[in-house]
Every structure is written in C-alpha cells, then in structure tokens.
C-alpha positions as a printed Julia matrix, in Angstrom:
349×3 Matrix{Float64}:
  80.18   13.04  -123.96
  83.82   12.39  -124.75
  86.67   14.62  -123.64
  90.22   14.08  -124.84
  92.76   15.59  -122.52
  96.36   16.48  -123.36
  99.78   15.8   -121.91
 100.39   16.19  -118.17
 103.57   16.07  -116.11
 104.34   13.31  -113.65
 104.1    15.34  -110.43
 100.74   16.35  -108.95
 101.69   20.04  -108.87
 102.6    19.96  -112.55
  99.41   18.06  -113.35
  97.44   20.9   -111.82
  99.32   23.82  -113.34
 100.85   22.75  -116.65
  99.72   24.26  -119.93
  98.57   21.63  -122.42
  99.09   22.71  -126.04
  97.32   19.65  -127.49
  94.23   20.31  -125.43
  94.26   24.01  -126.36
  94.44   23.07  -130.05
  91.74   20.41  -129.59
  94.01   17.73  -131.05
  92.93   14.19  -130.06
  95.55   11.97  -128.46
  94.34    8.84  -130.25
  92.39    7.48  -133.17
  89.99    4.55  -133.39
  91.3     1.89  -135.77
  90.57   -1.68  -136.79
  93.12   -4.0   -135.18
  93.72   -7.39  -136.73
  92.08  -10.12  -134.68
  90.9    -7.68  -131.99
  88.13   -5.62  -133.57
  88.49   -1.91  -133.0
  90.98   -0.26  -130.68
  92.54    3.04  -129.7
  95.96    3.97  -131.16
  97.96    6.94  -129.88
  98.79    9.87  -132.16
 101.63   11.17  -129.96
 103.97   10.17  -127.17
 101.89   10.33  -123.99
 103.32   11.07  -120.55
 102.47    9.09  -117.44
  99.53   10.72  -115.66
  97.87   12.03  -118.81
  94.08   11.85  -118.88
  93.55   10.29  -122.29
  89.78    9.96  -122.19
  86.89   11.23  -120.09
  83.51    9.8   -121.07
  79.91    9.66  -119.86
  78.21    6.23  -120.14
  75.65    5.48  -122.82
  73.88    3.18  -120.38
  74.24    2.28  -116.71
  72.72   -1.03  -115.67
  72.61   -3.3   -112.64
  73.58   -6.94  -112.84
  70.28   -8.77  -113.38
  68.97  -11.98  -114.89
  69.19  -11.88  -118.69
  65.45  -11.54  -119.28
  64.99   -8.72  -116.75
  68.09   -6.92  -118.0
  66.99   -7.28  -121.63
  63.65   -5.58  -120.9
  65.36   -2.78  -118.99
  67.91   -2.21  -121.75
  65.24   -2.23  -124.46
  63.38    0.54  -122.65
  66.55    2.58  -122.15
  67.59    2.18  -125.79
  64.17    3.26  -126.99
  64.56    6.53  -125.07
  68.05    7.25  -126.45
  69.0     9.39  -129.43
  69.6     7.44  -132.62
  73.31    8.26  -132.6
  73.62    6.81  -129.09
  71.59    3.77  -130.11
  73.95    3.19  -133.04
  77.0     3.56  -130.81
  75.64    0.97  -128.37
  74.57   -1.5   -131.05
  77.93   -1.22  -132.85
  79.81   -2.58  -129.83
  81.01   -6.17  -129.92
  78.69   -8.87  -128.56
  80.46  -11.97  -127.35
  77.16  -13.6   -126.36
  74.86  -13.44  -129.42
  71.49  -15.12  -129.29
  68.3   -14.61  -127.36
  69.46  -11.57  -125.35
  71.43   -9.3   -127.72
  71.33   -6.15  -125.57
  72.38   -8.05  -122.45
  75.18   -9.66  -124.45
  76.58   -6.26  -125.42
  76.48   -5.13  -121.78
  78.08   -8.34  -120.52
  80.84   -8.06  -123.12
  81.64   -4.37  -122.69
  80.44   -2.96  -119.37
  82.96   -1.42  -116.99
  82.05   -1.37  -113.27
  81.14    2.01  -111.79
  83.64    1.56  -108.97
  85.61   -1.45  -107.77
  82.79   -2.98  -105.71
  79.8    -1.45  -107.5
  76.74   -3.5   -108.47
  76.2    -1.27  -111.51
  78.29   -0.95  -114.67
  78.5     1.49  -117.55
  78.77    1.01  -121.3
  80.78    3.62  -123.23
  81.11    4.33  -126.97
  84.9     4.83  -126.85
  86.24    3.42  -123.57
  84.68    0.03  -124.38
  86.83   -0.18  -127.52
  90.07   -0.23  -125.51
  91.89   -3.55  -125.87
  93.22   -5.75  -123.07
  96.75   -6.27  -121.8
  97.94   -8.12  -118.71
 100.52   -5.32  -118.38
  98.26   -2.38  -119.3
  99.51    1.11  -120.11
  96.38    2.86  -118.78
  94.0     2.63  -115.85
  90.23    3.01  -116.11
  88.42    4.62  -113.21
  84.85    5.67  -112.42
  84.56    9.19  -111.0
  81.45    9.06  -108.82
  81.4    12.81  -108.25
  81.38   13.68  -111.94
  79.55   10.58  -113.22
  82.1     9.66  -115.87
  84.81    7.13  -116.68
  88.4     8.28  -117.05
  91.36    6.63  -118.75
  94.78    7.73  -117.48
  98.22    6.68  -118.71
 100.01    4.82  -115.91
 103.27    4.5   -117.85
 104.8     6.48  -120.75
 103.13    5.48  -124.04
 104.87    5.93  -127.38
 103.24    7.28  -130.51
 101.38    4.71  -132.67
 100.89    2.41  -129.67
  97.73    0.55  -128.73
  96.03    1.89  -125.6
  95.24   -0.96  -123.18
  93.49   -1.69  -119.89
  93.3    -4.94  -117.95
  90.14   -7.04  -118.34
  91.23   -9.8   -115.96
  91.22  -10.11  -112.17
  94.88  -10.99  -111.72
  96.47  -14.31  -110.92
  99.09  -16.35  -112.8
  99.11  -16.61  -116.58
  97.02  -19.79  -116.78
  94.26  -18.35  -114.6
  94.19  -15.11  -116.58
  94.14  -16.96  -119.9
  91.21  -19.17  -118.85
  89.23  -16.18  -117.61
  89.79  -14.22  -120.82
  88.87  -17.22  -122.96
  85.67  -17.93  -121.02
  84.57  -14.31  -120.64
  85.75  -12.75  -123.9
  86.57  -15.7   -126.19
  90.14  -14.71  -126.99
  93.6   -15.97  -126.12
  95.78  -13.15  -124.86
  99.06  -12.58  -126.73
 100.19   -9.45  -124.89
 103.72   -8.89  -123.6
 102.82  -10.79  -120.44
 102.7   -14.0   -122.52
 105.7   -13.4   -124.79
 108.2   -13.71  -121.96
 110.82  -16.43  -122.02
 109.76  -19.52  -120.04
 111.94  -18.58  -117.08
 110.6   -15.01  -116.95
 107.0   -16.23  -117.33
 107.53  -18.65  -114.47
 108.94  -15.83  -112.34
 105.93  -13.68  -113.2
 103.57  -16.53  -112.31
 105.34  -16.99  -109.0
 104.8   -13.34  -108.16
 101.15  -13.47  -109.12
 100.24  -16.94  -107.95
  97.48  -16.67  -105.38
  98.33  -20.06  -103.89
 101.92  -19.29  -102.96
 102.3   -17.61   -99.56
 105.6   -15.89  -100.22
 105.67  -13.2   -102.92
 102.04  -13.39  -103.97
  99.69  -10.46  -104.02
  96.3   -11.56  -102.77
  97.36  -13.42   -99.6
  99.6   -10.54   -98.53
  96.73   -8.16   -99.08
  94.52  -10.32   -96.86
  97.16  -10.32   -94.11
  97.39   -6.53   -94.23
  93.61   -6.23   -94.02
  93.27   -8.64   -91.05
  92.3    -6.35   -88.12
  93.56   -8.76   -85.43
  96.88   -9.19   -87.17
  97.17   -5.43   -87.6
  96.32   -4.87   -83.93
  98.65   -7.44   -82.41
 101.42   -7.6    -85.01
 101.57   -4.2    -86.73
 105.26   -4.52   -87.55
 104.62   -7.78   -89.41
 101.69   -6.17   -91.25
 103.92   -3.3    -92.34
 106.56   -5.77   -93.54
 103.82   -7.51   -95.55
 103.19   -4.13   -97.16
 106.85   -3.79   -98.01
 106.95   -7.31   -99.48
 103.87   -6.55  -101.56
 105.43   -3.28  -102.71
 108.52   -5.14  -103.95
 106.35   -7.68  -105.81
 104.3    -4.94  -107.49
 107.33   -2.89  -108.47
 108.99   -5.89  -110.1
 105.9    -7.36  -111.77
 104.66   -4.08  -113.26
 108.05   -2.46  -113.88
 107.36    0.33  -111.38
 104.0     1.2   -112.96
 101.5    -0.7   -110.79
  98.93    2.11  -110.87
  95.99    1.72  -108.5
  97.47   -1.43  -106.92
 100.33    0.52  -105.38
  97.96    3.34  -104.38
  95.88    0.81  -102.46
  99.03   -0.64  -100.91
 100.07    2.77   -99.58
  96.61    3.24   -98.11
  96.88   -0.16   -96.4
 100.19    0.94   -94.88
  98.58    4.23   -93.83
  95.84    2.35   -91.97
  98.34    0.19   -90.1
 100.31    3.21   -88.93
  97.39    5.49   -88.07
  95.75    2.73   -86.0
  98.81    2.96   -83.72
  98.95    6.8    -83.8
 102.0     7.06   -86.06
 101.1    10.32   -87.78
 104.57   10.81   -89.26
 104.55    7.64   -91.35
 100.81    7.85   -91.97
 101.14   11.26   -93.59
 103.91   10.0    -95.89
 101.94    6.92   -96.92
  98.87    9.08   -97.58
 100.96   11.48   -99.65
 102.33    8.6   -101.72
  98.83    7.18  -102.15
  97.69   10.64  -103.26
 100.45   10.94  -105.86
  99.71    7.45  -107.17
  95.99    8.25  -107.4
  96.69   11.47  -109.31
  98.61    9.44  -111.88
  95.91    6.84  -112.46
  92.69    8.7   -111.61
  93.35   12.44  -111.8
  93.26   15.27  -109.33
  89.46   15.36  -109.02
  88.94   11.68  -108.19
  87.19   11.18  -104.81
  89.93    8.76  -103.72
  92.61   11.24  -104.76
  90.97   14.04  -102.78
  90.6    11.77   -99.75
  94.3    10.84   -99.79
  95.3    14.49  -100.22
  93.29   15.42   -97.13
  94.72   12.56   -95.05
  98.28   13.51   -96.02
  97.86   16.84   -94.23
  95.49   15.67   -91.48
  96.13   11.94   -90.84
  94.53   12.07   -87.38
  91.17   12.81   -89.02
  90.93    9.17   -90.09
  88.38    7.12   -88.15
  91.02    4.51   -87.24
  93.31    6.99   -85.47
  94.63    5.24   -82.37
  92.05    2.43   -82.39
  94.7    -0.25   -81.76
  97.28    1.45   -79.54
  99.48    4.5    -79.1
 102.77    2.6    -79.05
 103.91    4.11   -82.35
 102.72    7.6    -81.45
 104.42   10.34   -83.47
 103.54   13.73   -84.93
 103.97   14.94   -88.51
 106.79   17.18   -87.28
 108.89   14.11   -86.4
 109.39   13.06   -90.04
 113.19   12.72   -90.41
 115.13   15.05   -92.67
 118.43   14.61   -94.48
 118.0    10.91   -95.31
 118.64    9.51   -98.75
 115.85    7.57  -100.48
 117.01    4.16   -99.25
 117.4     5.36   -95.66
 114.04    7.1    -95.75
 112.23    4.0    -97.01
 113.88    1.91   -94.29
 112.56    4.37   -91.72
 109.14    4.5    -93.4
 108.62    0.72   -93.42
 110.31    0.27   -90.02
 113.12   -1.82   -91.46
 115.27   -2.15   -88.34
 118.95   -2.87   -88.66
C-alpha cells in the first residue's frame, strides 16, 4: 500500500489542521524516473514544504537478519505466498549482490530497518527506490503503531528535485565513501562531496568521530554517560549545546531526527535533576522536530508531546538530584530568542 500525502505547514498545529489541495485532488508529489548512473529514483512534481509526508508505504517483506542460506529459504517461501504484482515489485529492485542468493541480495541491498535498533528490516516497492545523499532532503521512519514506513521532507524541496535519504552511518567523507562503496558499490557525488577543499575539511572536522571537540558521536556518548550526567549535569548540558551547534552548521539547520534526539538527551539531563521548566521546553522542541521528520502519529512524536505537558511522568524524574528543581510555571517570559536559549542551556554570564 502506498499513500502519497500533500503539502503541510512547518508548525505542528498547521500540520494537524491544514487543508491539502494536492491530497484532495489525489495528485502525486513525485514520479519514478530513471536517473543516469543511479537506477531509478523519485523526482518531485512540485515544491514541497518541510514537514510534508511524501510517502507512506507498507513493506512487501519483513525479514530478520539471518545467514544467507536460511534467509534465502525464508524469502522464497514468503515470495511464493505473495501476489504476482508484489513478486514483480520485489524482483525488480536492484541487487548489488548477485549470485547464489538472489533474494537475500535484494534484501541486503534495499532493506530499511524497522526502527533504529531493530533486528528486522522491510523491503518496499517505492521507498527502496529513493537515492542517497549525505545531506538528505527527507527522513525515513518506521511507524511501529501503523506498521508502515514514512518519508517526510526535512527541508524545503524544489520542483523537479531528486528525493533523497541517507544510506550511511555518518562520519567524515572518507568513512562515508568507503561504506557506500563496500555496501552499495557506488561513489557518492552528492553536494556533500562537491564542496571546496576548505569547506569539505570543515565538514569532516565536524563529523570526525576521532576528534573530541566538535564531533557528534563522542559528544553523544558523553551526554548518555549516567555518571557524568549525575555528577556533572551542567557539563552534559553544555555538551548538548555544542552538539546542537555542530548539527545546525553541518546540516544547515535541517538535522531532522538527529536534533530531535539531541533535545531528548537534554530533556533527560534536566528531568533527572527535577528541572521541569527546561525539561518541558526540550520535550516540546523534540516533539516539533519529530513532527517534521516522522509525522504527528509517530510513537516518538506522541511520547515527546506527552512529556512536554507532563515532564515529571518520565521514569528519570529526580533520579540524580533535586538541585535544579523547578516547575513548568517558572519558564521565563519576555526574553528574546538568544536570551531564552542562554537560559535554556544554562549559559551563565
């Protein structure tokens, strides 16, 4: 099942209430086209606003990660039970690993995980045609409640533009390029690689997992360290702010799920020390970011929405201390954006 959804506004309230003329007229937002050197891909018909749900699709097949021989037998049985149209859709997908295990090769080439840490993945007739970019314009997300994959625009997309997601796992340009070559047999030529040498070096510095300052993964580990969060919460919150700056610069203010996760990290730091005021703001920001990249009905979106209004319901409420204890009513008013963010991230001075 494929659903093509129309244009949505940037704010969550607008996303819930806006009238979508394209959806009402059943006009698709994209077309499937052959793209030179990249097989098939999705090309937009119209300008698409950030937060638009471009695609909503049920998987043809869901499979666990198994040894090739076991997976091949499982897939053969599943394919035999499918309608011929679904069989044709599956078999038409690119196989980067031809040979003894053709069905497994298609799954390995195309499958998208059913959640960030899931042991199962899904194969889709349309979503699996979306091309890669290191600076993607959409985010793919598995909705566990509805059992489908969604593709949301995380930045404005112009008409006649290729729709992209990220295939890689981050890191500097060399690491990404090696992964893409080994896993998908192509050399990426997206905008992330057409930067001038100085800009590419700056990008690599931001992404480089081996550099302590201004790199994403190590900061994320520091935020997630429970002992560090317990004994040095202010430093953990400053790590969040540093990570936020890196993400904003690297992804031109469209970091999608990465910034949503960052806000949730900041929420956990604050709520562990009973700071309900800041926790509710971080949860609200995480909620808004999740709406953009996953939609209003995503389980993570709904969770963040609930925590924004009831932060003390979180299981970590006060587990570290009460030294930051505040209520939601103590959120300051009358501050400009810069002043408010300084308060939010406890930027003293």
